[in-house]
C-alpha angles and dihedrals in degrees: 000000000000125000117249121237129178142193119195122190140181099023083147102055097215094052095084106161092083090053093052093044093052092050089050090046091055091052092044093053092049094046094048090046091054090048092055097246100176095211095050093041091055091044093054094043094048102039135049103226116198117192124189106182094186128024091172109042092159092056090045090055091054093049092044092055089058092048128208095289101055100024114135116227092250100026107129095002094123130053127258090283093054094252127139103230092205089062094046108077120102109279102243092158091071090053091049093049093042092050100050115345111248092335094056124119108305106170132073093351108185123245122245118261094250100040095120090062091052101055136069122252091255091051092047091051092050094048090051089048097051091044090056096058131049094236116190105181134016146164131198118209124225140160139221097078138032109239142104108242125199135187149318096055094173121071119225092220109084091200093062100048097108100039127095119233091026117156134313109257108188129191121226085260094053097132091048091050091050088054092049091049093048090050088065099035095052093044090051120090096247112347092102092060091078101217109094135139091001093302134097129223118172109242088358094279136106142180105246099231089045088059096042133316123252134177131223096015124164094231096061091040090059092053097043100042107029141028092259124116107209132183130187119236119205103195112175142024089221110063092201106032119192120258094252090062096054097086091053091049092048092053090049093051105031098087092039092054091052095040092054091055091047091055087063122089125284118216118279091232099065140068118247128240116215092255091060098045095098096090110110119198144051134294140169145107134307109207141160127244090279092054093252113146116249113221119211096018112159118240111200126186116205110241095020111085096205122092132198129201135225122255131244093285095043094260121138139183123197119185112217138163119242113289144088117292140184108221129188129195118200137170134175111273093020136091111250119244125211128197136173117226138171122228115209131204094258129026119033121252115251111224120174124188125204110189125203120224115257108244091211101043118036120211114270123241111284116266127198113271114263095030111146133187117242121252119200091197087075094062093084110125114242119205110227118243120256117270111260122208113235134040109357129180 
């Protein structure tokens, strides 16, 4: 079983650099694979890489007709229905804050009953896509600034929603997200320097809500509804750079795009080459006493209040920084199992769980992975934040 990784570009149609970089990355990976590049060959063999160059092709067409010279700052940003797709995902942050302040439920939050009627076709397709695969790591590519942005994007304080430089709103995996963001910023040609586009971000990274708060974003949705850890990459001051600048931008981003994938997990079945020993965390199988994989088993790490679940075959991948952790696997109808493991700075720790059937409560009938119960509390309407001029995720 291979871990799933994804890149998504151009969800704002007029932010075109990410689109061009992902098209170039696809070609680069194929060419280097054919050439026998050992690093790229292992990367492709050991990881399922999903690339979506454009999430908003209609918006891109509008922006492309204007061209880079006369393109308005917001021309083509939205989709054909005039909707900002990065303000269109179900607002699971509000449910989390409403349920228990910052310590409320923050993993696999269910969707409201009527969510499909509240999102655009592009958003619906992406949600169905990310619910169909057990994605582990992801980045979505934007423009208008140069910084690696990590969750949470939405501030807990309602009064600060429309102000820049609001308040840092970290996830339980804040240190890990900072490491993920720095992996990209320091592999990038100049992002890590901090001063870009008239703004300054230490190490070229920022917590989203600390920069400015936004609701219904894709980045937070990934963390709150799926197993996926996603960051947002702002890659250029100019949202629609001229053609002659593309080669320079590709050279600045090429290593960063590859390095960020490499940081993700490699499959538990395979040996690791030195170039892939940068993944930090645990991975393995959750199975029953007959060695059948258990889908949807919950993997909990003591001290980090954010759980992940096993995939359809019982495989799981949990990104962690180096350290010693107490990890528990549990599933309905089975007795939980707890182990202590140490994560090193290089190769991931292999931790398998074999759960015994609970003699009191038998396992339920198998459900498709990703199935969630509905929660009417999430149907509360959220008023979108006002549009802010300037760099917008």
